[in-house]
mmCIF file as Biopython writes it, N, C-alpha, C and O atoms, coordinates in Angstrom:
data_model
#
loop_
_atom_site.group_PDB
_atom_site.id
_atom_site.type_symbol
_atom_site.label_atom_id
_atom_site.label_alt_id
_atom_site.label_comp_id
_atom_site.label_asym_id
_atom_site.label_entity_id
_atom_site.label_seq_id
_atom_site.pdbx_PDB_ins_code
_atom_site.Cartn_x
_atom_site.Cartn_y
_atom_site.Cartn_z
_atom_site.occupancy
_atom_site.B_iso_or_equiv
_atom_site.auth_seq_id
_atom_site.auth_asym_id
_atom_site.pdbx_PDB_model_num
ATOM 1   N N  . MET A ? 1  ? -122.393 10.986 -36.722 1.0 0.0 1  A 1 
ATOM 2   C CA . MET A ? 1  ? -123.617 10.202 -36.712 1.0 0.0 1  A 1 
ATOM 3   C C  . MET A ? 1  ? -123.581 9.273  -35.495 1.0 0.0 1  A 1 
ATOM 4   O O  . MET A ? 1  ? -122.596 8.562  -35.290 1.0 0.0 1  A 1 
ATOM 5   N N  . PRO A ? 2  ? -124.658 9.274  -34.679 1.0 0.0 2  A 1 
ATOM 6   C CA . PRO A ? 2  ? -124.658 8.420  -33.485 1.0 0.0 2  A 1 
ATOM 7   C C  . PRO A ? 2  ? -124.742 6.939  -33.858 1.0 0.0 2  A 1 
ATOM 8   O O  . PRO A ? 2  ? -125.312 6.554  -34.879 1.0 0.0 2  A 1 
ATOM 9   N N  . SER A ? 3  ? -124.153 6.138  -32.991 1.0 0.0 3  A 1 
ATOM 10  C CA . SER A ? 3  ? -124.199 4.703  -33.227 1.0 0.0 3  A 1 
ATOM 11  C C  . SER A ? 3  ? -125.617 4.185  -33.005 1.0 0.0 3  A 1 
ATOM 12  O O  . SER A ? 3  ? -126.474 4.880  -32.459 1.0 0.0 3  A 1 
ATOM 13  N N  . ARG A ? 4  ? -125.838 2.970  -33.434 1.0 0.0 4  A 1 
ATOM 14  C CA . ARG A ? 4  ? -127.160 2.357  -33.284 1.0 0.0 4  A 1 
ATOM 15  C C  . ARG A ? 4  ? -127.552 2.273  -31.813 1.0 0.0 4  A 1 
ATOM 16  O O  . ARG A ? 4  ? -128.703 2.542  -31.473 1.0 0.0 4  A 1 
ATOM 17  N N  . GLN A ? 5  ? -126.627 1.907  -30.940 1.0 0.0 5  A 1 
ATOM 18  C CA . GLN A ? 5  ? -126.915 1.797  -29.505 1.0 0.0 5  A 1 
ATOM 19  C C  . GLN A ? 5  ? -127.254 3.153  -28.907 1.0 0.0 5  A 1 
ATOM 20  O O  . GLN A ? 5  ? -128.161 3.246  -28.080 1.0 0.0 5  A 1 
ATOM 21  N N  . GLN A ? 6  ? -126.555 4.197  -29.302 1.0 0.0 6  A 1 
ATOM 22  C CA . GLN A ? 6  ? -126.843 5.538  -28.797 1.0 0.0 6  A 1 
ATOM 23  C C  . GLN A ? 6  ? -128.235 5.991  -29.245 1.0 0.0 6  A 1 
ATOM 24  O O  . GLN A ? 6  ? -128.972 6.605  -28.474 1.0 0.0 6  A 1 
ATOM 25  N N  . ARG A ? 7  ? -128.582 5.687  -30.481 1.0 0.0 7  A 1 
ATOM 26  C CA . ARG A ? 7  ? -129.894 6.066  -31.005 1.0 0.0 7  A 1 
ATOM 27  C C  . ARG A ? 7  ? -131.002 5.331  -30.264 1.0 0.0 7  A 1 
ATOM 28  O O  . ARG A ? 7  ? -132.017 5.940  -29.924 1.0 0.0 7  A 1 
ATOM 29  N N  . ILE A ? 8  ? -130.834 4.040  -30.007 1.0 0.0 8  A 1 
ATOM 30  C CA . ILE A ? 8  ? -131.832 3.253  -29.282 1.0 0.0 8  A 1 
ATOM 31  C C  . ILE A ? 8  ? -131.972 3.771  -27.853 1.0 0.0 8  A 1 
ATOM 32  O O  . ILE A ? 8  ? -133.089 3.901  -27.351 1.0 0.0 8  A 1 
ATOM 33  N N  . ALA A ? 9  ? -130.861 4.066  -27.200 1.0 0.0 9  A 1 
ATOM 34  C CA . ALA A ? 9  ? -130.896 4.599  -25.837 1.0 0.0 9  A 1 
ATOM 35  C C  . ALA A ? 9  ? -131.606 5.946  -25.815 1.0 0.0 9  A 1 
ATOM 36  O O  . ALA A ? 9  ? -132.373 6.225  -24.893 1.0 0.0 9  A 1 
ATOM 37  N N  . SER A ? 10 ? -131.363 6.774  -26.808 1.0 0.0 10 A 1 
ATOM 38  C CA . SER A ? 10 ? -132.012 8.078  -26.900 1.0 0.0 10 A 1 
ATOM 39  C C  . SER A ? 10 ? -133.523 7.924  -27.084 1.0 0.0 10 A 1 
ATOM 40  O O  . SER A ? 10 ? -134.297 8.653  -26.465 1.0 0.0 10 A 1 
ATOM 41  N N  . GLU A ? 11 ? -133.944 6.989  -27.923 1.0 0.0 11 A 1 
ATOM 42  C CA . GLU A ? 11 ? -135.371 6.747  -28.150 1.0 0.0 11 A 1 
ATOM 43  C C  . GLU A ? 11 ? -136.051 6.232  -26.888 1.0 0.0 11 A 1 
ATOM 44  O O  . GLU A ? 11 ? -137.178 6.627  -26.590 1.0 0.0 11 A 1 
ATOM 45  N N  . ARG A ? 12 ? -135.387 5.361  -26.150 1.0 0.0 12 A 1 
ATOM 46  C CA . ARG A ? 12 ? -135.953 4.849  -24.901 1.0 0.0 12 A 1 
ATOM 47  C C  . ARG A ? 12 ? -136.105 5.972  -23.883 1.0 0.0 12 A 1 
ATOM 48  O O  . ARG A ? 12 ? -137.121 6.065  -23.193 1.0 0.0 12 A 1 
ATOM 49  N N  . LYS A ? 13 ? -135.103 6.808  -23.797 1.0 0.0 13 A 1 
ATOM 50  C CA . LYS A ? 13 ? -135.149 7.929  -22.852 1.0 0.0 13 A 1 
ATOM 51  C C  . LYS A ? 13 ? -136.287 8.878  -23.219 1.0 0.0 13 A 1 
ATOM 52  O O  . LYS A ? 13 ? -137.003 9.357  -22.340 1.0 0.0 13 A 1 
ATOM 53  N N  . ALA A ? 14 ? -136.455 9.149  -24.506 1.0 0.0 14 A 1 
ATOM 54  C CA . ALA A ? 14 ? -137.494 10.059 -24.959 1.0 0.0 14 A 1 
ATOM 55  C C  . ALA A ? 14 ? -138.885 9.482  -24.719 1.0 0.0 14 A 1 
ATOM 56  O O  . ALA A ? 14 ? -139.831 10.228 -24.467 1.0 0.0 14 A 1 
ATOM 57  N N  . ALA A ? 15 ? -139.015 8.169  -24.794 1.0 0.0 15 A 1 
ATOM 58  C CA . ALA A ? 15 ? -140.319 7.541  -24.648 1.0 0.0 15 A 1 
ATOM 59  C C  . ALA A ? 15 ? -140.684 7.277  -23.191 1.0 0.0 15 A 1 
ATOM 60  O O  . ALA A ? 15 ? -141.824 6.902  -22.915 1.0 0.0 15 A 1 
ATOM 61  N N  . LYS A ? 16 ? -139.775 7.455  -22.264 1.0 0.0 16 A 1 
ATOM 62  C CA . LYS A ? 16 ? -140.050 7.163  -20.863 1.0 0.0 16 A 1 
ATOM 63  C C  . LYS A ? 16 ? -141.076 8.151  -20.315 1.0 0.0 16 A 1 
ATOM 64  O O  . LYS A ? 16 ? -140.893 9.365  -20.396 1.0 0.0 16 A 1 
ATOM 65  N N  . LEU A ? 17 ? -142.146 7.613  -19.764 1.0 0.0 17 A 1 
ATOM 66  C CA . LEU A ? 17 ? -143.193 8.442  -19.182 1.0 0.0 17 A 1 
ATOM 67  C C  . LEU A ? 17 ? -142.950 8.619  -17.696 1.0 0.0 17 A 1 
ATOM 68  O O  . LEU A ? 17 ? -142.531 7.691  -17.004 1.0 0.0 17 A 1 
ATOM 69  N N  . HIS A ? 18 ? -143.217 9.809  -17.221 1.0 0.0 18 A 1 
ATOM 70  C CA . HIS A ? 18 ? -143.099 10.115 -15.807 1.0 0.0 18 A 1 
ATOM 71  C C  . HIS A ? 18 ? -144.483 10.433 -15.260 1.0 0.0 18 A 1 
ATOM 72  O O  . HIS A ? 18 ? -145.399 10.760 -16.014 1.0 0.0 18 A 1 
ATOM 73  N N  . THR A ? 19 ? -144.623 10.336 -13.964 1.0 0.0 19 A 1 
ATOM 74  C CA . THR A ? 19 ? -145.871 10.697 -13.310 1.0 0.0 19 A 1 
ATOM 75  C C  . THR A ? 19 ? -145.781 12.149 -12.873 1.0 0.0 19 A 1 
ATOM 76  O O  . THR A ? 19 ? -144.777 12.574 -12.301 1.0 0.0 19 A 1 
ATOM 77  N N  . TRP A ? 20 ? -146.834 12.904 -13.147 1.0 0.0 20 A 1 
ATOM 78  C CA . TRP A ? 20 ? -146.899 14.324 -12.818 1.0 0.0 20 A 1 
ATOM 79  C C  . TRP A ? 20 ? -148.144 14.599 -11.975 1.0 0.0 20 A 1 
ATOM 80  O O  . TRP A ? 20 ? -149.222 14.091 -12.282 1.0 0.0 20 A 1 
ATOM 81  N N  . ARG A ? 21 ? -148.003 15.395 -10.920 1.0 0.0 21 A 1 
ATOM 82  C CA . ARG A ? 21 ? -149.124 15.799 -10.076 1.0 0.0 21 A 1 
ATOM 83  C C  . ARG A ? 21 ? -149.692 17.092 -10.635 1.0 0.0 21 A 1 
ATOM 84  O O  . ARG A ? 21 ? -148.957 18.058 -10.836 1.0 0.0 21 A 1 
ATOM 85  N N  . ALA A ? 22 ? -150.999 17.117 -10.888 1.0 0.0 22 A 1 
ATOM 86  C CA . ALA A ? 22 ? -151.646 18.287 -11.477 1.0 0.0 22 A 1 
ATOM 87  C C  . ALA A ? 22 ? -152.478 19.013 -10.424 1.0 0.0 22 A 1 
ATOM 88  O O  . ALA A ? 22 ? -153.286 18.399 -9.727  1.0 0.0 22 A 1 
ATOM 89  N N  . SER A ? 23 ? -152.273 20.332 -10.315 1.0 0.0 23 A 1 
ATOM 90  C CA . SER A ? 23 ? -153.013 21.171 -9.375  1.0 0.0 23 A 1 
ATOM 91  C C  . SER A ? 23 ? -153.403 22.462 -10.063 1.0 0.0 23 A 1 
ATOM 92  O O  . SER A ? 23 ? -152.737 22.911 -10.996 1.0 0.0 23 A 1 
ATOM 93  N N  . LEU A ? 24 ? -154.490 23.055 -9.591  1.0 0.0 24 A 1 
ATOM 94  C CA . LEU A ? 24 ? -154.953 24.334 -10.096 1.0 0.0 24 A 1 
ATOM 95  C C  . LEU A ? 24 ? -154.727 25.374 -9.013  1.0 0.0 24 A 1 
ATOM 96  O O  . LEU A ? 24 ? -155.166 25.197 -7.876  1.0 0.0 24 A 1 
ATOM 97  N N  . LEU A ? 25 ? -154.043 26.459 -9.360  1.0 0.0 25 A 1 
ATOM 98  C CA . LEU A ? 25 ? -153.747 27.497 -8.373  1.0 0.0 25 A 1 
ATOM 99  C C  . LEU A ? 25 ? -154.981 28.361 -8.133  1.0 0.0 25 A 1 
ATOM 100 O O  . LEU A ? 25 ? -155.560 28.917 -9.066  1.0 0.0 25 A 1 
ATOM 101 N N  . ARG A ? 26 ? -155.363 28.462 -6.885  1.0 0.0 26 A 1 
ATOM 102 C CA . ARG A ? 26 ? -156.445 29.328 -6.403  1.0 0.0 26 A 1 
ATOM 103 C C  . ARG A ? 26 ? -155.930 29.963 -5.125  1.0 0.0 26 A 1 
ATOM 104 O O  . ARG A ? 26 ? -154.719 30.126 -4.975  1.0 0.0 26 A 1 
ATOM 105 N N  . ALA A ? 27 ? -156.813 30.328 -4.196  1.0 0.0 27 A 1 
ATOM 106 C CA . ALA A ? 27 ? -156.346 30.814 -2.897  1.0 0.0 27 A 1 
ATOM 107 C C  . ALA A ? 27 ? -155.452 29.740 -2.275  1.0 0.0 27 A 1 
ATOM 108 O O  . ALA A ? 27 ? -154.435 30.039 -1.648  1.0 0.0 27 A 1 
ATOM 109 N N  . ARG A ? 28 ? -155.853 28.501 -2.462  1.0 0.0 28 A 1 
ATOM 110 C CA . ARG A ? 28 ? -155.036 27.328 -2.141  1.0 0.0 28 A 1 
ATOM 111 C C  . ARG A ? 28 ? -154.994 26.474 -3.401  1.0 0.0 28 A 1 
ATOM 112 O O  . ARG A ? 28 ? -155.919 26.507 -4.213  1.0 0.0 28 A 1 
ATOM 113 N N  . ALA A ? 29 ? -153.943 25.729 -3.558  1.0 0.0 29 A 1 
ATOM 114 C CA . ALA A ? 29 ? -153.855 24.855 -4.732  1.0 0.0 29 A 1 
ATOM 115 C C  . ALA A ? 29 ? -154.900 23.747 -4.619  1.0 0.0 29 A 1 
ATOM 116 O O  . ALA A ? 29 ? -155.033 23.108 -3.575  1.0 0.0 29 A 1 
ATOM 117 N N  . GLN A ? 30 ? -155.631 23.530 -5.695  1.0 0.0 30 A 1 
ATOM 118 C CA . GLN A ? 30 ? -156.625 22.456 -5.741  1.0 0.0 30 A 1 
ATOM 119 C C  . GLN A ? 30 ? -156.018 21.288 -6.513  1.0 0.0 30 A 1 
ATOM 120 O O  . GLN A ? 30 ? -155.769 21.389 -7.715  1.0 0.0 30 A 1 
ATOM 121 N N  . TYR A ? 31 ? -155.785 20.188 -5.815  1.0 0.0 31 A 1 
ATOM 122 C CA . TYR A ? 31 ? -155.162 19.004 -6.398  1.0 0.0 31 A 1 
ATOM 123 C C  . TYR A ? 31 ? -156.190 18.250 -7.227  1.0 0.0 31 A 1 
ATOM 124 O O  . TYR A ? 31 ? -157.286 17.959 -6.747  1.0 0.0 31 A 1 
ATOM 125 N N  . PHE A ? 32 ? -155.840 17.931 -8.477  1.0 0.0 32 A 1 
ATOM 126 C CA . PHE A ? 32 ? -156.736 17.182 -9.355  1.0 0.0 32 A 1 
ATOM 127 C C  . PHE A ? 32 ? -156.393 15.705 -9.407  1.0 0.0 32 A 1 
ATOM 128 O O  . PHE A ? 32 ? -157.284 14.859 -9.331  1.0 0.0 32 A 1 
ATOM 129 N N  . GLY A ? 33 ? -155.127 15.388 -9.534  1.0 0.0 33 A 1 
ATOM 130 C CA . GLY A ? 33 ? -154.725 13.997 -9.658  1.0 0.0 33 A 1 
ATOM 131 C C  . GLY A ? 33 ? -153.405 13.901 -10.390 1.0 0.0 33 A 1 
ATOM 132 O O  . GLY A ? 33 ? -152.659 14.876 -10.487 1.0 0.0 33 A 1 
ATOM 133 N N  . THR A ? 34 ? -153.127 12.722 -10.900 1.0 0.0 34 A 1 
ATOM 134 C CA . THR A ? 34 ? -151.861 12.506 -11.597 1.0 0.0 34 A 1 
ATOM 135 C C  . THR A ? 34 ? -152.105 12.201 -13.067 1.0 0.0 34 A 1 
ATOM 136 O O  . THR A ? 34 ? -153.156 11.686 -13.451 1.0 0.0 34 A 1 
ATOM 137 N N  . VAL A ? 35 ? -151.114 12.530 -13.871 1.0 0.0 35 A 1 
ATOM 138 C CA . VAL A ? 35 ? -151.129 12.213 -15.297 1.0 0.0 35 A 1 
ATOM 139 C C  . VAL A ? 35 ? -149.751 11.681 -15.666 1.0 0.0 35 A 1 
ATOM 140 O O  . VAL A ? 35 ? -148.790 11.867 -14.919 1.0 0.0 35 A 1 
ATOM 141 N N  . LYS A ? 36 ? -149.656 11.033 -16.796 1.0 0.0 36 A 1 
ATOM 142 C CA . LYS A ? 36 ? -148.382 10.514 -17.306 1.0 0.0 36 A 1 
ATOM 143 C C  . LYS A ? 36 ? -147.955 11.346 -18.505 1.0 0.0 36 A 1 
ATOM 144 O O  . LYS A ? 36 ? -148.780 11.773 -19.313 1.0 0.0 36 A 1 
ATOM 145 N N  . GLY A ? 37 ? -146.647 11.569 -18.603 1.0 0.0 37 A 1 
ATOM 146 C CA . GLY A ? 37 ? -146.112 12.297 -19.746 1.0 0.0 37 A 1 
ATOM 147 C C  . GLY A ? 37 ? -144.597 12.290 -19.727 1.0 0.0 37 A 1 
ATOM 148 O O  . GLY A ? 37 ? -143.992 12.157 -18.663 1.0 0.0 37 A 1 
ATOM 149 N N  . PRO A ? 38 ? -143.976 12.432 -20.884 1.0 0.0 38 A 1 
ATOM 150 C CA . PRO A ? 38 ? -142.513 12.433 -20.944 1.0 0.0 38 A 1 
ATOM 151 C C  . PRO A ? 38 ? -141.899 13.741 -20.455 1.0 0.0 38 A 1 
ATOM 152 O O  . PRO A ? 38 ? -140.754 13.754 -20.002 1.0 0.0 38 A 1 
ATOM 153 N N  . ASP A ? 39 ? -142.652 14.850 -20.542 1.0 0.0 39 A 1 
ATOM 154 C CA . ASP A ? 39 ? -142.132 16.141 -20.102 1.0 0.0 39 A 1 
ATOM 155 C C  . ASP A ? 39 ? -143.275 17.000 -19.553 1.0 0.0 39 A 1 
ATOM 156 O O  . ASP A ? 39 ? -144.444 16.619 -19.615 1.0 0.0 39 A 1 
ATOM 157 N N  . GLU A ? 40 ? -142.911 18.161 -19.017 1.0 0.0 40 A 1 
ATOM 158 C CA . GLU A ? 40 ? -143.895 19.028 -18.354 1.0 0.0 40 A 1 
ATOM 159 C C  . GLU A ? 40 ? -144.974 19.518 -19.318 1.0 0.0 40 A 1 
ATOM 160 O O  . GLU A ? 40 ? -146.156 19.528 -18.974 1.0 0.0 40 A 1 
ATOM 161 N N  . ARG A ? 41 ? -144.583 19.912 -20.490 1.0 0.0 41 A 1 
ATOM 162 C CA . ARG A ? 41 ? -145.550 20.431 -21.469 1.0 0.0 41 A 1 
ATOM 163 C C  . ARG A ? 41 ? -146.575 19.367 -21.864 1.0 0.0 41 A 1 
ATOM 164 O O  . ARG A ? 41 ? -147.767 19.658 -21.965 1.0 0.0 41 A 1 
ATOM 165 N N  . SER A ? 42 ? -146.118 18.151 -22.084 1.0 0.0 42 A 1 
ATOM 166 C CA . SER A ? 42 ? -147.028 17.054 -22.418 1.0 0.0 42 A 1 
ATOM 167 C C  . SER A ? 42 ? -147.955 16.738 -21.251 1.0 0.0 42 A 1 
ATOM 168 O O  . SER A ? 42 ? -149.133 16.438 -21.446 1.0 0.0 42 A 1 
ATOM 169 N N  . ALA A ? 43 ? -147.417 16.808 -20.042 1.0 0.0 43 A 1 
ATOM 170 C CA . ALA A ? 43 ? -148.218 16.547 -18.850 1.0 0.0 43 A 1 
ATOM 171 C C  . ALA A ? 43 ? -149.309 17.601 -18.687 1.0 0.0 43 A 1 
ATOM 172 O O  . ALA A ? 43 ? -150.433 17.274 -18.306 1.0 0.0 43 A 1 
ATOM 173 N N  . GLU A ? 44 ? -148.988 18.863 -18.974 1.0 0.0 44 A 1 
ATOM 174 C CA . GLU A ? 44 ? -149.998 19.927 -18.902 1.0 0.0 44 A 1 
ATOM 175 C C  . GLU A ? 44 ? -151.126 19.665 -19.892 1.0 0.0 44 A 1 
ATOM 176 O O  . GLU A ? 44 ? -152.301 19.808 -19.552 1.0 0.0 44 A 1 
ATOM 177 N N  . ALA A ? 45 ? -150.776 19.284 -21.106 1.0 0.0 45 A 1 
ATOM 178 C CA . ALA A ? 45 ? -151.781 18.997 -22.124 1.0 0.0 45 A 1 
ATOM 179 C C  . ALA A ? 45 ? -152.641 17.799 -21.713 1.0 0.0 45 A 1 
ATOM 180 O O  . ALA A ? 45 ? -153.858 17.821 -21.893 1.0 0.0 45 A 1 
ATOM 181 N N  . ALA A ? 46 ? -152.018 16.761 -21.164 1.0 0.0 46 A 1 
ATOM 182 C CA . ALA A ? 46 ? -152.754 15.578 -20.721 1.0 0.0 46 A 1 
ATOM 183 C C  . ALA A ? 46 ? -153.699 15.926 -19.574 1.0 0.0 46 A 1 
ATOM 184 O O  . ALA A ? 46 ? -154.830 15.441 -19.538 1.0 0.0 46 A 1 
ATOM 185 N N  . ALA A ? 47 ? -153.250 16.756 -18.642 1.0 0.0 47 A 1 
ATOM 186 C CA . ALA A ? 47 ? -154.095 17.154 -17.507 1.0 0.0 47 A 1 
ATOM 187 C C  . ALA A ? 47 ? -155.264 17.989 -17.975 1.0 0.0 47 A 1 
ATOM 188 O O  . ALA A ? 47 ? -156.384 17.794 -17.505 1.0 0.0 47 A 1 
ATOM 189 N N  . ALA A ? 48 ? -155.032 18.918 -18.893 1.0 0.0 48 A 1 
ATOM 190 C CA . ALA A ? 48 ? -156.108 19.758 -19.409 1.0 0.0 48 A 1 
ATOM 191 C C  . ALA A ? 48 ? -157.180 18.908 -20.088 1.0 0.0 48 A 1 
ATOM 192 O O  . ALA A ? 48 ? -158.374 19.154 -19.917 1.0 0.0 48 A 1 
ATOM 193 N N  . ALA A ? 49 ? -156.755 17.920 -20.852 1.0 0.0 49 A 1 
ATOM 194 C CA . ALA A ? 49 ? -157.712 17.043 -21.531 1.0 0.0 49 A 1 
ATOM 195 C C  . ALA A ? 49 ? -158.432 16.126 -20.544 1.0 0.0 49 A 1 
ATOM 196 O O  . ALA A ? 49 ? -159.652 15.974 -20.610 1.0 0.0 49 A 1 
ATOM 197 N N  . ARG A ? 50 ? -157.687 15.524 -19.640 1.0 0.0 50 A 1 
ATOM 198 C CA . ARG A ? 50 ? -158.269 14.556 -18.707 1.0 0.0 50 A 1 
ATOM 199 C C  . ARG A ? 50 ? -159.274 15.201 -17.753 1.0 0.0 50 A 1 
ATOM 200 O O  . ARG A ? 50 ? -160.318 14.619 -17.460 1.0 0.0 50 A 1 
ATOM 201 N N  . PHE A ? 51 ? -158.956 16.407 -17.270 1.0 0.0 51 A 1 
ATOM 202 C CA . PHE A ? 51 ? -159.814 17.051 -16.287 1.0 0.0 51 A 1 
ATOM 203 C C  . PHE A ? 51 ? -160.759 18.082 -16.898 1.0 0.0 51 A 1 
ATOM 204 O O  . PHE A ? 51 ? -161.485 18.758 -16.169 1.0 0.0 51 A 1 
ATOM 205 N N  . GLY A ? 52 ? -160.761 18.211 -18.219 1.0 0.0 52 A 1 
ATOM 206 C CA . GLY A ? 52 ? -161.688 19.098 -18.915 1.0 0.0 52 A 1 
ATOM 207 C C  . GLY A ? 52 ? -161.541 20.563 -18.512 1.0 0.0 52 A 1 
ATOM 208 O O  . GLY A ? 52 ? -162.531 21.225 -18.203 1.0 0.0 52 A 1 
ATOM 209 N N  . LEU A ? 53 ? -160.319 21.064 -18.513 1.0 0.0 53 A 1 
ATOM 210 C CA . LEU A ? 53 ? -160.056 22.426 -18.064 1.0 0.0 53 A 1 
ATOM 211 C C  . LEU A ? 53 ? -160.333 23.447 -19.168 1.0 0.0 53 A 1 
ATOM 212 O O  . LEU A ? 53 ? -160.100 23.191 -20.349 1.0 0.0 53 A 1 
ATOM 213 N N  . THR A ? 54 ? -160.836 24.611 -18.751 1.0 0.0 54 A 1 
ATOM 214 C CA . THR A ? 54 ? -161.035 25.716 -19.678 1.0 0.0 54 A 1 
ATOM 215 C C  . THR A ? 54 ? -159.691 26.404 -19.909 1.0 0.0 54 A 1 
ATOM 216 O O  . THR A ? 54 ? -158.705 26.089 -19.242 1.0 0.0 54 A 1 
ATOM 217 N N  . ASP A ? 55 ? -159.653 27.347 -20.856 1.0 0.0 55 A 1 
ATOM 218 C CA . ASP A ? 55 ? -158.413 28.087 -21.116 1.0 0.0 55 A 1 
ATOM 219 C C  . ASP A ? 55 ? -157.976 28.866 -19.878 1.0 0.0 55 A 1 
ATOM 220 O O  . ASP A ? 55 ? -156.785 28.913 -19.569 1.0 0.0 55 A 1 
ATOM 221 N N  . GLU A ? 56 ? -158.925 29.477 -19.166 1.0 0.0 56 A 1 
ATOM 222 C CA . GLU A ? 56 ? -158.598 30.225 -17.948 1.0 0.0 56 A 1 
ATOM 223 C C  . GLU A ? 56 ? -158.009 29.296 -16.890 1.0 0.0 56 A 1 
ATOM 224 O O  . GLU A ? 56 ? -157.018 29.644 -16.247 1.0 0.0 56 A 1 
ATOM 225 N N  . GLN A ? 57 ? -158.598 28.132 -16.703 1.0 0.0 57 A 1 
ATOM 226 C CA . GLN A ? 57 ? -158.080 27.169 -15.732 1.0 0.0 57 A 1 
ATOM 227 C C  . GLN A ? 57 ? -156.710 26.653 -16.151 1.0 0.0 57 A 1 
ATOM 228 O O  . GLN A ? 57 ? -155.840 26.431 -15.309 1.0 0.0 57 A 1 
ATOM 229 N N  . ARG A ? 58 ? -156.524 26.466 -17.427 1.0 0.0 58 A 1 
ATOM 230 C CA . ARG A ? 58 ? -155.248 25.938 -17.911 1.0 0.0 58 A 1 
ATOM 231 C C  . ARG A ? 58 ? -154.098 26.911 -17.629 1.0 0.0 58 A 1 
ATOM 232 O O  . ARG A ? 58 ? -152.965 26.485 -17.404 1.0 0.0 58 A 1 
ATOM 233 N N  . ARG A ? 59 ? -154.389 28.218 -17.640 1.0 0.0 59 A 1 
ATOM 234 C CA . ARG A ? 59 ? -153.358 29.205 -17.328 1.0 0.0 59 A 1 
ATOM 235 C C  . ARG A ? 59 ? -152.918 29.109 -15.869 1.0 0.0 59 A 1 
ATOM 236 O O  . ARG A ? 59 ? -151.801 29.501 -15.530 1.0 0.0 59 A 1 
ATOM 237 N N  . ARG A ? 60 ? -153.802 28.583 -14.997 1.0 0.0 60 A 1 
ATOM 238 C CA . ARG A ? 60 ? -153.470 28.443 -13.581 1.0 0.0 60 A 1 
ATOM 239 C C  . ARG A ? 60 ? -153.064 27.018 -13.213 1.0 0.0 60 A 1 
ATOM 240 O O  . ARG A ? 60 ? -152.881 26.712 -12.035 1.0 0.0 60 A 1 
ATOM 241 N N  . LEU A ? 61 ? -152.925 26.156 -14.199 1.0 0.0 61 A 1 
ATOM 242 C CA . LEU A ? 61 ? -152.547 24.766 -13.972 1.0 0.0 61 A 1 
ATOM 243 C C  . LEU A ? 61 ? -151.057 24.647 -13.689 1.0 0.0 61 A 1 
ATOM 244 O O  . LEU A ? 61 ? -150.231 25.273 -14.353 1.0 0.0 61 A 1 
ATOM 245 N N  . VAL A ? 62 ? -150.732 23.842 -12.704 1.0 0.0 62 A 1 
ATOM 246 C CA . VAL A ? 62 ? -149.334 23.565 -12.349 1.0 0.0 62 A 1 
ATOM 247 C C  . VAL A ? 62 ? -149.158 22.061 -12.327 1.0 0.0 62 A 1 
ATOM 248 O O  . VAL A ? 62 ? -149.944 21.349 -11.703 1.0 0.0 62 A 1 
ATOM 249 N N  . VAL A ? 63 ? -148.130 21.572 -13.006 1.0 0.0 63 A 1 
ATOM 250 C CA . VAL A ? 63 ? -147.792 20.148 -12.936 1.0 0.0 63 A 1 
ATOM 251 C C  . VAL A ? 63 ? -146.392 20.023 -12.364 1.0 0.0 63 A 1 
ATOM 252 O O  . VAL A ? 63 ? -145.471 20.736 -12.763 1.0 0.0 63 A 1 
ATOM 253 N N  . VAL A ? 64 ? -146.250 19.100 -11.418 1.0 0.0 64 A 1 
ATOM 254 C CA . VAL A ? 64 ? -144.967 18.864 -10.756 1.0 0.0 64 A 1 
ATOM 255 C C  . VAL A ? 64 ? -144.656 17.380 -10.854 1.0 0.0 64 A 1 
ATOM 256 O O  . VAL A ? 64 ? -145.507 16.532 -10.587 1.0 0.0 64 A 1 
ATOM 257 N N  . ARG A ? 65 ? -143.442 17.087 -11.235 1.0 0.0 65 A 1 
ATOM 258 C CA . ARG A ? 65 ? -143.057 15.682 -11.375 1.0 0.0 65 A 1 
ATOM 259 C C  . ARG A ? 65 ? -143.102 15.003 -10.016 1.0 0.0 65 A 1 
ATOM 260 O O  . ARG A ? 65 ? -142.512 15.488 -9.050  1.0 0.0 65 A 1 
ATOM 261 N N  . ALA A ? 66 ? -143.798 13.888 -9.945  1.0 0.0 66 A 1 
ATOM 262 C CA . ALA A ? 66 ? -143.958 13.141 -8.699  1.0 0.0 66 A 1 
ATOM 263 C C  . ALA A ? 66 ? -142.695 12.324 -8.414  1.0 0.0 66 A 1 
ATOM 264 O O  . ALA A ? 66 ? -141.975 11.929 -9.331  1.0 0.0 66 A 1 
ATOM 265 N N  . GLU A ? 67 ? -142.450 12.088 -7.162  1.0 0.0 67 A 1 
ATOM 266 C CA . GLU A ? 67 ? -141.320 11.224 -6.752  1.0 0.0 67 A 1 
ATOM 267 C C  . GLU A ? 67 ? -141.584 9.816  -7.254  1.0 0.0 67 A 1 
ATOM 268 O O  . GLU A ? 67 ? -142.677 9.278  -7.081  1.0 0.0 67 A 1 
ATOM 269 N N  . GLU A ? 68 ? -140.589 9.234  -7.867  1.0 0.0 68 A 1 
ATOM 270 C CA . GLU A ? 68 ? -140.727 7.861  -8.355  1.0 0.0 68 A 1 
ATOM 271 C C  . GLU A ? 68 ? -139.915 6.950  -7.441  1.0 0.0 68 A 1 
ATOM 272 O O  . GLU A ? 68 ? -138.742 7.205  -7.171  1.0 0.0 68 A 1 
ATOM 273 N N  . THR A ? 69 ? -140.551 5.896  -6.975  1.0 0.0 69 A 1 
ATOM 274 C CA . THR A ? 69 ? -139.921 4.998  -6.004  1.0 0.0 69 A 1 
ATOM 275 C C  . THR A ? 69 ? -139.531 3.663  -6.623  1.0 0.0 69 A 1 
ATOM 276 O O  . THR A ? 69 ? -139.403 2.669  -5.909  1.0 0.0 69 A 1 
ATOM 277 N N  . GLU A ? 70 ? -139.344 3.625  -7.915  1.0 0.0 70 A 1 
ATOM 278 C CA . GLU A ? 70 ? -138.984 2.363  -8.570  1.0 0.0 70 A 1 
ATOM 279 C C  . GLU A ? 70 ? -137.506 2.200  -8.661  1.0 0.0 70 A 1 
ATOM 280 O O  . GLU A ? 70 ? -137.027 1.194  -9.184  1.0 0.0 70 A 1 
#
């Protein structure tokens, strides 16, 4: 069983949001903007909702974790 400190550290790590760059693949990638999410799958869902993407567009959606300068 993990200690209380390990559990708290794990929860903080899981809750940390990262910035993700969202683009739609076409002949050239079309950049939409950035979204926040703890992982790639969550970022894809956030981008689809924020930018109102159809199912076809969502299949061509690419999210890449942005460089963080903090």
